[in-house]
N, C-alpha and C positions, 0 to 999 in steps of 0.2 A: 303119559298124560291119561287121566281117567276120562271115560266117556260119560258125559252128562246124562242124567236120567231123563227118559222120555215120559211125559205125563200119562196118567191113567185117564181113561180106559184105552187110549191109543196104543200104549205098549202091549197090553194084554191082547188086544185085537190083532195086532201085527204078529205077535208071538204065536197066537192060537190059529189064526186063519191064513197067514201068509208065510208060514214056515216053509223053507225050501223043500222039505220032505213031505209036506201035507198035500194030499191029492184032493182036488175039488173043494177045498175048504172055503175058497172065496165065494163059490156058489152057495155054500151053506150059510155064510155070513149074509149074503144078499137075501136069501130066503128068510133068515131069522129077523132081519131088519124089516122086510116087507110084511111079514106075518106078526110083527110087533111082539116077538118073543124076547126082545131086548127092551128093557124099560125105556120109555120115551126120554127120560132125563139122560140116561147113559148114551142112547143113540144120538141125541142132540149134541152132547159133549164130544162124542167120537167124531161126528161130522165136522164140527168146528175145528177140532184138533187136526183132522185130516186135511181140511182146507188150509189151515195155517202151515202144515207140513209142506203143502204144494206151493202156495203163493209166497209164504214168508220164509221158505227154506228152513222150517222149524224142525227138520229131521236131517241128520247128516248121514252120509253113506256108512260111516262107522257104526252109528246107532242102529241103522236098518240092518246091517250085517249081524250085529250082536243079538238083535231080536229074532231075526228070521234065518240066519245062517247063509243068506244069499249075498254073495260078494261080486255080483255082476256090475254093480253101479259104483264106479270109482270117483265120479265127480258129482257135485250137487245137481248139475244140469241133467246128467243121466238119471239120477234118482228122481228128479222132478218129472221127467218124461215118463218114467215107469209108474210113479204114483198117479199121474194123470190118466194113464192107461188103466191102472187098477181102479181108479174112481169110476171109469166108464163100465168096468165089469161089475162093480158093486151097485152103483146107482145108474142103471141102464137108462139111457135116453135123457139123463139129467146133466146139464152143464155145471161146471164147477163154479159156484158163486165167487164173486170177487171179494 
């Protein structure tokens, strides 16, 4: 069974900043968002896609592994917990909107 495509820019952001071999790239993403080095339109779309990935389970463990190489999350619940933690690292002090 083929893995369904993850929408852009979420796919690129996960591939670039969350790759299992990338060191401190989540911090780089946070800084680029804070300093508005990513266009407002792209940042807004990424945030919404990220929220959907968490709340609507819009990202499967298989999709996450294909993008990042990280195979620690075998269930949607494990991935949701990790994405929530990742949200806290990227958007420090900000609750995940419903």
